[in-house]
VEXKEKOL-431190 format. One record per residue (C-alpha): residue in three letters; y, x, z. Coordinates in steps of 0.05 Angstrom, whole numbers, padded with zeros to 5 digits, always signed. Last residue first. Layout:
ALAYXZ ...
// end
This chain:
GLU+02234+00849+01033 LYS+02200+00860+01109 GLU+02192+00943+01091 GLY+02268+00938+01074 ALA+02286+00902+01140 GLY+02245+00949+01176 ASN+02275+01012+01148 THR+02346+00990+01157 THR+02327+00979+01232 GLU+02297+01047+01239 MET+02354+01081+01212 ASN+02403+01047+01252 ASN+02361+01066+01317 LYS+02360+01138+01298 ILE+02433+01137+01279 GLU+02452+01103+01356 GLU+02398+01161+01385 GLN+02439+01219+01351 ASN+02508+01183+01377 ASP+02479+01180+01441 GLU+02458+01258+01440 ALA+02530+01274+01418 ASP+02562+01230+01474 LYS+02517+01266+01526 PHE+02528+01329+01497 LEU+02602+01327+01513 HIS+02594+01290+01577 PRO+02544+01347+01607 TYR+02607+01399+01599 ALA+02597+01458+01650 ALA+02509+01445+01654 ARG+02506+01436+01576 LYS+02553+01494+01564 TRP+02502+01538+01612 ALA+02447+01513+01577 GLU+02471+01526+01510 GLU+02503+01597+01527 TYR+02427+01616+01555 ARG+02393+01589+01494 ARG+02442+01633+01443 ARG+02425+01696+01486 LEU+02356+01683+01485 GLU+02354+01676+01411 GLU+02397+01739+01398 TRP+02360+01778+01455 ASN+02297+01772+01425 PRO+02256+01814+01478 GLU+02231+01879+01465 ALA+02158+01879+01470 TYR+02116+01893+01534 TYR+02083+01829+01542 SER+02072+01819+01461 GLN+02023+01870+01459 GLN+01970+01842+01509 GLN+01960+01860+01576 VAL+01932+01930+01601 LYS+01889+01931+01660 MET+01904+01979+01714 LYS+01854+02032+01745 LEU+01883+02076+01800 ASP+01893+02153+01785 PRO+01967+02150+01761 ASN+01988+02128+01823 VAL+02064+02120+01819 MET+02127+02124+01867 VAL+02188+02110+01833 VAL+02267+02118+01857 VAL+02331+02091+01824 THR+02398+02100+01839 LYS+02467+02092+01796 ASP+02533+02088+01826 ASP+02570+02029+01796 ASN+02595+02026+01722 VAL+02531+01990+01694 GLN+02528+01944+01638 ALA+02597+01941+01611 ASP+02599+02019+01627 PRO+02542+02039+01574 ILE+02481+02067+01599 GLY+02473+02136+01569 LYS+02470+02174+01640 MET+02410+02130+01662 PHE+02377+02153+01598 GLU+02390+02227+01618 SER+02366+02219+01687 VAL+02297+02181+01661 LYS+02286+02255+01616 GLU+02308+02300+01674 LYS+02260+02257+01726 VAL+02205+02258+01685 TYR+02208+02329+01666 ASP+02218+02344+01732 GLU+02151+02310+01758 GLY+02106+02335+01717 PHE+02083+02329+01640 LYS+02013+02305+01644 GLU+02016+02274+01715 ILE+02079+02239+01696 HIS+02046+02208+01638 LEU+02108+02161+01638 PHE+02087+02111+01586 ASP+02018+02089+01610 PRO+02043+02109+01688 GLY+02091+02052+01678 MET+02155+02064+01722 PHE+02211+02077+01691 TYR+02205+02057+01616 ARG+02152+02005+01638 ALA+02206+01971+01681 LEU+02252+01973+01605 ALA+02195+01947+01568 VAL+02185+01889+01614 TYR+02257+01860+01626 ILE+02235+01813+01672 ASN+02237+01740+01680 VAL+02171+01733+01635 PRO+02159+01657+01640 GLU+02244+01651+01618 ASN+02292+01623+01672 ARG+02320+01702+01690 ILE+02321+01719+01611 TYR+02386+01717+01592 VAL+02413+01739+01657 PRO+02380+01810+01652 PHE+02333+01822+01705 LEU+02313+01891+01697 THR+02379+01920+01690 GLU+02394+01877+01753 LEU+02360+01940+01795 MET+02400+01989+01764 GLY+02464+01959+01788 ASP+02438+01940+01856 THR+02413+02003+01884 ALA+02340+02017+01852 LEU+02272+02025+01886 PHE+02209+02024+01834 VAL+02138+02022+01857 SER+02075+02033+01816 VAL+02003+02033+01820 VAL+01994+01963+01862 PRO+01939+01926+01900 GLU+01966+01853+01905 LEU+01991+01814+01971 PHE+02047+01860+01977 LYS+02056+01885+02061 GLY+02121+01853+02095 PHE+02190+01863+02119 VAL+02252+01825+02116 TRP+02321+01838+02143 LYS+02371+01784+02160 ASP+02363+01758+02229 GLU+02335+01836+02242 GLY+02403+01861+02238 PHE+02466+01841+02202 TYR+02488+01920+02210 LEU+02438+01937+02148 PRO+02486+01901+02102 PHE+02487+01823+02075 VAL+02519+01834+02012 ARG+02580+01778+01993 GLY+02556+01742+01929 GLU+02600+01682+01946 GLU+02534+01644+01962 ASP+02514+01699+02012 ARG+02476+01757+01988 GLN+02405+01791+02001 GLN+02375+01809+01941 GLU+02302+01778+01933 VAL+02241+01825+01945 VAL+02176+01846+01910 LYS+02193+01838+01840 LYS+02135+01837+01793 TYR+02113+01883+01737 LEU+02041+01859+01711 GLY+01987+01905+01692 GLU+01928+01870+01736 THR+01931+01940+01782 THR+02005+01916+01801 LEU+02068+01940+01780 THR+02119+01939+01834 VAL+02195+01925+01838 ILE+02233+01938+01894 GLY+02314+01921+01913 SER+02390+01942+01931 ASP+02419+01875+01951 GLY+02421+01882+02027 SER+02364+01893+02074 GLN+02297+01903+02062 GLY+02228+01928+02089 TYR+02166+01949+02052 TYR+02097+01960+02044 LEU+02056+01973+01984 ALA+01978+01982+01986 ASP+01942+02016+01924 GLY+01933+02084+01964 ARG+01991+02074+02013 LEU+02055+02062+01985 VAL+02112+02053+02031 ALA+02170+02027+02016 LEU+02246+02028+02037 SER+02306+01982+02020 LEU+02366+01999+02049 THR+02442+01966+02039 THR+02500+02001+02071 ASP+02564+01978+02117 TYR+02592+02043+02155 GLN+02666+02019+02158 ASP+02641+01958+02191 LEU+02627+02006+02251 ASP+02707+02010+02266 HIS+02720+02083+02276 GLY+02733+02122+02338 ASN+02687+02182+02306 ASP+02636+02178+02364 THR+02632+02107+02351 ALA+02621+02107+02286 VAL+02561+02158+02291 LYS+02528+02116+02344 GLU+02534+02058+02302 ILE+02503+02092+02243 ARG+02446+02121+02297 SER+02429+02053+02321 GLN+02424+02030+02242 ALA+02376+02081+02229 LEU+02340+02069+02293 VAL+02331+01995+02279 PHE+02312+02006+02215 SER+02259+02058+02230 ASP+02229+02010+02283 ARG+02221+01955+02234 ILE+02180+02006+02184 ILE+02136+02027+02245 ASN+02126+01953+02263 LEU+02100+01942+02193 ILE+02063+02006+02189 GLN+02026+01977+02265 GLU+02019+01909+02232 ASP+01975+01932+02162 SER+01939+01981+02219 CYS+01951+02053+02230 ASP+01882+02094+02222 ASP+01909+02142+02173 LYS+01979+02157+02214 ILE+02048+02126+02197 ASN+02094+02157+02251 GLU+02128+02218+02227 ALA+02127+02192+02147 CYS+02155+02131+02178 TYR+02215+02160+02213 VAL+02232+02213+02168 THR+02242+02150+02122 SER+02287+02109+02157 ILE+02323+02173+02179 LYS+02343+02196+02108 ALA+02364+02132+02071 ALA+02397+02102+02123 MET+02436+02165+02145 GLU+02454+02186+02070 SER+02470+02105+02062 ALA+02518+02109+02132 ILE+02554+02173+02108 ASP+02571+02137+02043 SER+02600+02081+02077 HIS+02648+02116+02108 GLU+02714+02074+02076 GLU+02683+02009+02061 SER+02695+01969+01997 GLY+02641+02007+01961 LEU+02592+01986+02012 GLY+02542+02044+02012 ASP+02474+02036+01975 ALA+02412+02055+02006 VAL+02352+02070+01973 ALA+02284+02089+02012 SER+02218+02127+01997 VAL+02155+02134+02034 ALA+02087+02165+02006 CYS+02020+02160+02017 SER+01954+02185+01977 GLU+01964+02259+01964 ASP+01990+02268+02034 CYS+02051+02250+02071 LYS+02101+02248+02004 ILE+02169+02236+02027 ILE+02229+02212+01983 ASN+02300+02196+02002 HIS+02360+02158+01965 ALA+02436+02156+01972 ASP+02485+02114+01943 GLN+02566+02120+01963 CYS+02577+02171+01915 VAL+02652+02196+01926 MET+02716+02159+01897 ASP+02761+02196+01850 HIS+02777+02129+01821 LYS+02754+02148+01750 VAL+02692+02181+01780 HIS+02678+02122+01822 TYR+02681+02071+01764 THR+02636+02118+01718 GLY+02589+02112+01775 LEU+02557+02181+01809 GLN+02484+02190+01801 THR+02424+02187+01844 ILE+02356+02202+01814 GLY+02285+02197+01852 TYR+02212+02223+01827 THR+02154+02205+01854 TYR+02074+02229+01839 ILE+02012+02197+01885 MET+01949+02231+01873 
// end
């Protein structure tokens, strides 16, 4: 059986500046073995993006839930997800036109996931994202954030040239969707180049069936617990609106990794290595001079030792 929870919280930056929440999410359980969910993040600089994010999340999930049937093929499901994006954007454009507003004032991201049994289907537009837990017990990023070289987001309005759709290649037990601030808590900069580049301990807290025990404690309990945790995240880490959605099927069998996989990272050592790598990239001549000096010292020592042996 698939269990779900979803949370959207107004960010502290929005509270301080008297701004509305521009995040939205929606979850629909089609039956015990199929659920559809979406998260959307209205672009902060756009006046009506809160309307767009609400519409995108609701319209896309409702369309998928109404049209995905038990006998649908993989291709049909992906086409339905694509059509749900088209429908959401066309409805947003109509609202903008009817209200006499510029369309770019309704920019939003959209990430959508369909969990059917142990199969994950998805659609992606923008810099929100999706993470999954496979039956092998590994946490994996499903989609990359869509931004240009200057960090500007590709919103839903950019259309099918930017949208990404697919079926995840491995069977899964859990799916996590989040808007950018919460997504990036799972991918701290210090571990991006590490062999395990996801903050597994935190991912497990949000979506691990072996940690949530959602079938025992219930969806409301888990939602309240995670919500309190999210409220306590420091502003320095996330001050934007926060949204997470989780779909999990604890009935599926999942391998358990070695305990080291779930351990809290050594942040002090990771920070030191990251900063050293950054300095080497930013000031290569300084490190080259130091390396040349070390090589010269080594050569001098070898020469001296060789002369002593001859005597």
